[in-house]
N, CA, C and O atoms as CSV, one atom per row, in Angstrom:
chain,resi,resn,atom,element,x,y,z
A,1,MET,N,N,0.260,30.799,-23.236
A,1,MET,CA,C,0.342,32.623,-23.493
A,1,MET,C,C,0.947,32.801,-24.800
A,1,MET,O,O,0.467,33.553,-25.647
A,2,LYS,N,N,2.143,32.017,-24.989
A,2,LYS,CA,C,3.141,32.970,-25.620
A,2,LYS,C,C,2.413,32.640,-27.172
A,2,LYS,O,O,2.169,33.648,-27.835
A,3,THR,N,N,2.129,31.586,-27.660
A,3,THR,CA,C,2.200,31.020,-28.364
A,3,THR,C,C,0.289,30.769,-29.058
A,3,THR,O,O,-0.066,29.914,-29.869
A,4,ALA,N,N,-0.418,31.622,-28.516
A,4,ALA,CA,C,-2.699,31.903,-28.733
A,4,ALA,C,C,-2.668,33.063,-28.423
A,4,ALA,O,O,-3.687,33.738,-28.280
A,5,GLN,N,N,-1.638,33.440,-28.285
A,5,GLN,CA,C,-2.067,34.575,-28.131
A,5,GLN,C,C,-3.795,35.256,-28.394
A,5,GLN,O,O,-4.707,35.654,-27.669
A,6,ASP,N,N,-3.583,35.115,-29.671
A,6,ASP,CA,C,-5.343,35.707,-30.284
A,6,ASP,C,C,-6.357,34.920,-29.759
A,6,ASP,O,O,-7.565,35.025,-29.972
A,7,PHE,N,N,-5.487,33.732,-28.710
A,7,PHE,CA,C,-6.658,33.202,-28.718
A,7,PHE,C,C,-7.238,33.362,-27.194
A,7,PHE,O,O,-8.183,32.623,-26.915
A,8,PHE,N,N,-6.663,34.442,-25.971
A,8,PHE,CA,C,-6.676,34.284,-25.237
A,8,PHE,C,C,-7.108,35.946,-24.891
A,8,PHE,O,O,-7.798,36.224,-23.909
A,9,ARG,N,N,-6.561,37.051,-25.912
A,9,ARG,CA,C,-6.775,37.718,-26.401
A,9,ARG,C,C,-8.330,38.402,-27.109
A,9,ARG,O,O,-8.921,39.477,-27.007
A,10,ASN,N,N,-8.509,37.413,-27.677
A,10,ASN,CA,C,-10.334,36.732,-28.594
A,10,ASN,C,C,-10.660,36.785,-27.754
A,10,ASN,O,O,-10.982,37.968,-27.866
A,11,ARG,N,N,-11.077,36.442,-26.340
A,11,ARG,CA,C,-11.325,35.803,-25.319
A,11,ARG,C,C,-11.955,34.106,-25.797
A,11,ARG,O,O,-12.680,33.442,-25.056
A,12,GLU,N,N,-11.562,33.728,-26.936
A,12,GLU,CA,C,-11.666,32.565,-27.605
A,12,GLU,C,C,-11.921,31.600,-26.963
A,12,GLU,O,O,-12.853,31.035,-27.537
A,13,TRP,N,N,-11.448,30.712,-25.512
A,13,TRP,CA,C,-11.624,30.437,-24.415
A,13,TRP,C,C,-12.955,29.997,-24.228
A,13,TRP,O,O,-13.395,28.849,-24.169
A,14,TYR,N,N,-13.918,31.842,-24.087
A,14,TYR,CA,C,-15.355,31.032,-23.373
A,14,TYR,C,C,-16.357,30.035,-24.802
A,14,TYR,O,O,-17.294,29.358,-24.381
A,15,SER,N,N,-16.167,30.021,-25.929
A,15,SER,CA,C,-16.568,28.723,-27.079
A,15,SER,C,C,-15.785,27.288,-26.311
A,15,SER,O,O,-14.711,27.313,-25.711
A,16,PHE,N,N,-16.439,26.394,-26.476
A,16,PHE,CA,C,-16.046,25.272,-25.747
A,16,PHE,C,C,-15.794,24.581,-27.008
A,16,PHE,O,O,-15.003,23.642,-26.928
A,17,ASP,N,N,-16.220,24.801,-27.988
A,17,ASP,CA,C,-15.647,23.977,-29.836
A,17,ASP,C,C,-14.198,24.155,-29.805
A,17,ASP,O,O,-13.230,23.416,-29.982
A,18,ASN,N,N,-14.434,25.772,-29.430
A,18,ASN,CA,C,-13.299,26.182,-29.452
A,18,ASN,C,C,-12.015,25.381,-28.851
A,18,ASN,O,O,-11.112,24.742,-29.392
A,19,CYS,N,N,-12.278,25.645,-27.701
A,19,CYS,CA,C,-10.861,24.916,-26.281
A,19,CYS,C,C,-11.417,23.840,-26.805
A,19,CYS,O,O,-10.890,23.993,-27.907
A,20,LEU,N,N,-12.177,22.669,-26.963
A,20,LEU,CA,C,-12.108,20.621,-27.463
A,20,LEU,C,C,-11.168,21.040,-28.448
A,20,LEU,O,O,-10.065,20.556,-28.192
A,21,ARG,N,N,-11.166,21.989,-29.823
A,21,ARG,CA,C,-10.695,22.651,-31.334
A,21,ARG,C,C,-9.008,22.071,-30.572
A,21,ARG,O,O,-8.463,20.970,-30.660
A,22,ARG,N,N,-8.680,23.003,-30.041
A,22,ARG,CA,C,-7.226,23.690,-29.653
A,22,ARG,C,C,-6.666,22.077,-28.769
A,22,ARG,O,O,-5.895,21.178,-29.104
A,23,VAL,N,N,-7.265,22.251,-27.898
A,23,VAL,CA,C,-6.844,20.486,-27.093
A,23,VAL,C,C,-6.456,18.895,-28.019
A,23,VAL,O,O,-5.636,18.005,-27.792
A,24,VAL,N,N,-7.491,19.094,-29.124
A,24,VAL,CA,C,-7.225,17.725,-30.122
A,24,VAL,C,C,-6.367,18.224,-30.837
A,24,VAL,O,O,-5.916,17.278,-31.483
A,25,GLU,N,N,-5.738,19.338,-31.196
A,25,GLU,CA,C,-4.765,19.771,-32.055
A,25,GLU,C,C,-4.165,19.576,-31.093
A,25,GLU,O,O,-3.622,18.536,-31.463
A,26,GLU,N,N,-3.657,19.794,-29.724
A,26,GLU,CA,C,-2.007,19.685,-29.288
A,26,GLU,C,C,-2.689,18.360,-29.008
A,26,GLU,O,O,-2.189,17.597,-29.834
A,27,PHE,N,N,-3.399,17.810,-28.418
A,27,PHE,CA,C,-2.976,15.944,-28.775
A,27,PHE,C,C,-2.833,15.653,-29.330
A,27,PHE,O,O,-2.151,14.736,-28.872
A,28,ASP,N,N,-2.836,15.483,-30.481
A,28,ASP,CA,C,-2.358,14.954,-32.165
A,28,ASP,C,C,-1.870,15.371,-32.436
A,28,ASP,O,O,-2.136,15.651,-33.604
A,29,SER,N,N,-0.624,15.975,-31.939
A,29,SER,CA,C,1.008,16.696,-32.398
A,29,SER,C,C,1.861,16.367,-31.410
A,29,SER,O,O,3.075,16.506,-31.562
A,30,LYS,N,N,1.221,15.804,-30.071
A,30,LYS,CA,C,1.436,15.059,-29.723
A,30,LYS,C,C,1.743,13.695,-28.991
A,30,LYS,O,O,2.636,13.323,-28.230
A,31,LEU,N,N,0.216,12.893,-29.747
A,31,LEU,CA,C,0.713,11.290,-30.102
A,31,LEU,C,C,1.893,11.571,-31.636
A,31,LEU,O,O,2.982,11.024,-31.459
A,32,THR,N,N,1.758,12.335,-33.034
A,32,THR,CA,C,2.769,11.976,-33.337
A,32,THR,C,C,4.047,12.478,-33.223
A,32,THR,O,O,4.940,12.437,-34.070
A,33,ALA,N,N,4.069,12.881,-32.288
A,33,ALA,CA,C,5.606,13.370,-31.876
A,33,ALA,C,C,5.851,12.140,-31.271
A,33,ALA,O,O,6.498,11.488,-32.091
A,34,GLN,N,N,5.669,11.480,-30.254
A,34,GLN,CA,C,5.100,10.659,-29.420
A,34,GLN,C,C,5.357,9.364,-30.204
A,34,GLN,O,O,5.594,8.370,-29.518
A,35,GLY,N,N,5.341,9.181,-32.013
A,35,GLY,CA,C,4.908,8.212,-32.945
A,35,GLY,C,C,4.075,7.128,-32.484
A,35,GLY,O,O,4.436,5.964,-32.653
A,36,GLY,N,N,2.522,7.544,-31.670
A,36,GLY,CA,C,1.619,7.201,-31.697
A,36,GLY,C,C,1.463,6.780,-30.226
A,36,GLY,O,O,0.416,6.912,-29.592
A,37,ILE,N,N,3.043,6.059,-29.561
A,37,ILE,CA,C,1.732,5.663,-28.400
A,37,ILE,C,C,1.713,6.588,-27.808
A,37,ILE,O,O,2.542,7.496,-27.748
A,38,LEU,N,N,-0.054,6.343,-26.875
A,38,LEU,CA,C,-0.727,6.488,-26.104
A,38,LEU,C,C,-0.520,7.435,-25.021
A,38,LEU,O,O,-1.065,8.533,-24.915
A,39,TRP,N,N,0.330,6.902,-24.219
A,39,TRP,CA,C,1.058,6.686,-22.914
A,39,TRP,C,C,2.002,8.128,-22.977
A,39,TRP,O,O,1.649,9.254,-22.624
A,40,LYS,N,N,3.306,7.705,-23.539
A,40,LYS,CA,C,4.187,8.995,-23.867
A,40,LYS,C,C,3.231,9.764,-24.701
A,40,LYS,O,O,3.984,10.056,-25.630
A,41,ALA,N,N,2.309,10.188,-24.945
A,41,ALA,CA,C,1.574,10.883,-25.326
A,41,ALA,C,C,0.441,12.375,-24.702
A,41,ALA,O,O,0.085,13.527,-24.953
A,42,ILE,N,N,0.307,11.304,-23.813
A,42,ILE,CA,C,-0.830,12.027,-22.264
A,42,ILE,C,C,0.519,12.394,-21.574
A,42,ILE,O,O,0.553,13.528,-21.097
A,43,LYS,N,N,1.459,11.747,-21.462
A,43,LYS,CA,C,2.448,12.956,-20.505
A,43,LYS,C,C,3.057,13.511,-21.087
A,43,LYS,O,O,3.001,14.639,-20.597
A,44,ALA,N,N,4.088,13.536,-22.410
A,44,ALA,CA,C,4.371,14.825,-23.210
A,44,ALA,C,C,2.771,15.985,-23.122
A,44,ALA,O,O,3.265,17.061,-23.461
A,45,TYR,N,N,1.943,16.136,-22.979
A,45,TYR,CA,C,0.047,16.429,-23.350
A,45,TYR,C,C,1.046,17.456,-21.745
A,45,TYR,O,O,1.493,18.600,-21.832
A,46,ASN,N,N,1.102,16.674,-20.673
A,46,ASN,CA,C,0.885,17.610,-19.756
A,46,ASN,C,C,2.519,18.244,-19.373
A,46,ASN,O,O,2.819,18.606,-18.236
A,47,GLY,N,N,3.324,18.283,-20.367
A,47,GLY,CA,C,4.144,18.685,-19.751
A,47,GLY,C,C,6.085,17.869,-19.512
A,47,GLY,O,O,6.568,16.802,-19.889
A,48,SER,N,N,6.824,19.392,-18.495
A,48,SER,CA,C,7.783,17.933,-18.808
A,48,SER,C,C,8.067,18.152,-17.075
A,48,SER,O,O,9.147,17.728,-16.662
A,49,ALA,N,N,7.229,18.727,-16.193
A,49,ALA,CA,C,7.087,19.172,-14.273
A,49,ALA,C,C,7.775,17.242,-13.998
A,49,ALA,O,O,7.927,16.118,-14.476
A,50,ALA,N,N,7.869,17.737,-13.371
A,50,ALA,CA,C,8.563,16.037,-12.338
A,50,ALA,C,C,6.235,15.248,-12.247
A,50,ALA,O,O,5.651,14.484,-13.016
A,51,GLY,N,N,5.972,15.628,-11.582
A,51,GLY,CA,C,4.771,15.349,-12.019
A,51,GLY,C,C,3.877,14.639,-13.331
A,51,GLY,O,O,3.048,13.760,-13.098
A,52,THR,N,N,4.140,15.109,-14.664
A,52,THR,CA,C,3.989,14.145,-15.330
A,52,THR,C,C,4.135,12.618,-15.127
A,52,THR,O,O,2.955,12.265,-15.136
A,53,GLU,N,N,4.787,11.637,-14.970
A,53,GLU,CA,C,4.803,10.367,-15.166
A,53,GLU,C,C,3.483,9.753,-13.858
A,53,GLU,O,O,3.010,8.639,-14.086
A,54,ARG,N,N,3.072,10.369,-12.825
A,54,ARG,CA,C,2.345,10.919,-11.829
A,54,ARG,C,C,1.370,11.279,-12.417
A,54,ARG,O,O,0.550,11.229,-11.500
A,55,PHE,N,N,0.840,11.605,-13.259
A,55,PHE,CA,C,-0.329,12.247,-14.889
A,55,PHE,C,C,-0.871,11.112,-15.024
A,55,PHE,O,O,-1.874,10.513,-14.638
A,56,MET,N,N,0.581,10.851,-16.059
A,56,MET,CA,C,0.175,9.887,-16.992
A,56,MET,C,C,0.223,8.516,-15.856
A,56,MET,O,O,-0.270,9.231,-14.983
A,57,GLN,N,N,0.336,7.636,-15.386
A,57,GLN,CA,C,-0.514,7.095,-14.635
A,57,GLN,C,C,-1.403,6.874,-14.532
A,57,GLN,O,O,-2.038,5.907,-14.953
A,58,ASN,N,N,-1.877,8.252,-13.561
A,58,ASN,CA,C,-3.436,7.989,-12.567
A,58,ASN,C,C,-4.531,8.066,-14.133
A,58,ASN,O,O,-5.667,7.722,-13.808
A,59,VAL,N,N,-4.461,8.369,-15.446
A,59,VAL,CA,C,-4.930,8.627,-15.560
A,59,VAL,C,C,-4.863,7.062,-16.992
A,59,VAL,O,O,-5.569,6.780,-17.960
A,60,LYS,N,N,-4.067,6.663,-16.584
A,60,LYS,CA,C,-4.045,5.164,-16.893
A,60,LYS,C,C,-4.701,3.946,-16.398
A,60,LYS,O,O,-5.073,2.958,-17.032
A,61,ALA,N,N,-4.800,4.312,-14.644
A,61,ALA,CA,C,-4.908,3.629,-14.050
A,61,ALA,C,C,-7.091,3.893,-14.167
A,61,ALA,O,O,-7.985,3.049,-14.112
A,62,PHE,N,N,-7.143,5.275,-14.318
A,62,PHE,CA,C,-8.874,5.791,-14.252
A,62,PHE,C,C,-8.991,5.206,-15.564
A,62,PHE,O,O,-9.738,4.242,-15.398
A,63,THR,N,N,-8.686,5.260,-16.678
A,63,THR,CA,C,-8.687,4.442,-17.794
A,63,THR,C,C,-9.151,3.229,-17.125
A,63,THR,O,O,-10.261,3.209,-16.593
A,64,GLU,N,N,-8.562,2.462,-17.120
A,64,GLU,CA,C,-8.483,0.775,-17.286
A,64,GLU,C,C,-9.787,0.770,-15.544
A,64,GLU,O,O,-10.713,-0.019,-15.357
A,65,TYR,N,N,-9.511,1.476,-14.969
A,65,TYR,CA,C,-11.926,1.634,-14.056
A,65,TYR,C,C,-12.254,2.004,-14.857
A,65,TYR,O,O,-12.959,1.011,-15.036
A,66,CYS,N,N,-12.403,2.410,-15.427
A,66,CYS,CA,C,-13.957,3.165,-16.591
A,66,CYS,C,C,-14.293,1.841,-17.445
A,66,CYS,O,O,-15.353,1.251,-17.653
A,67,GLU,N,N,-12.718,1.568,-17.933
A,67,GLU,CA,C,-13.175,0.719,-19.278
A,67,GLU,C,C,-14.290,-1.425,-18.124
A,67,GLU,O,O,-14.989,-2.351,-18.536
A,68,GLY,N,N,-13.625,-0.969,-16.587
A,68,GLY,CA,C,-14.614,-1.962,-15.980
A,68,GLY,C,C,-15.178,-1.539,-16.085
A,68,GLY,O,O,-16.018,-2.260,-16.624
A,69,VAL,N,N,-15.850,0.126,-15.882
A,69,VAL,CA,C,-17.122,0.104,-15.531
A,69,VAL,C,C,-17.862,-0.227,-16.814
A,69,VAL,O,O,-18.488,-1.174,-16.339
A,70,THR,N,N,-18.239,-0.179,-17.971
A,70,THR,CA,C,-18.266,0.847,-19.016
A,70,THR,C,C,-18.363,-0.495,-20.110
A,70,THR,O,O,-19.085,-0.524,-21.107
A,71,GLY,N,N,-17.462,-1.565,-19.658
A,71,GLY,CA,C,-16.864,-3.092,-21.057
A,71,GLY,C,C,-16.413,-2.650,-21.917
A,71,GLY,O,O,-15.909,-3.447,-22.708
A,72,ALA,N,N,-16.319,-0.883,-22.316
A,72,ALA,CA,C,-15.520,-0.874,-23.809
A,72,ALA,C,C,-13.891,-1.349,-23.274
A,72,ALA,O,O,-12.979,-1.461,-24.094
């Protein structure tokens, strides 16, 4: 809220395109800051709370599951 006041005041969050653009921009900045290491970027994107490592591990496991199902 502090860094994206217009996004909330103008209710830009009603637009999927605006939300998607913001999440991609935010994740790209985390990916760059983490030297391009995907799993570190996912952890950084989720913040610094105690559960961020678990969140990253869950995303990693889900990604591996999806890979097995889709073959991609």
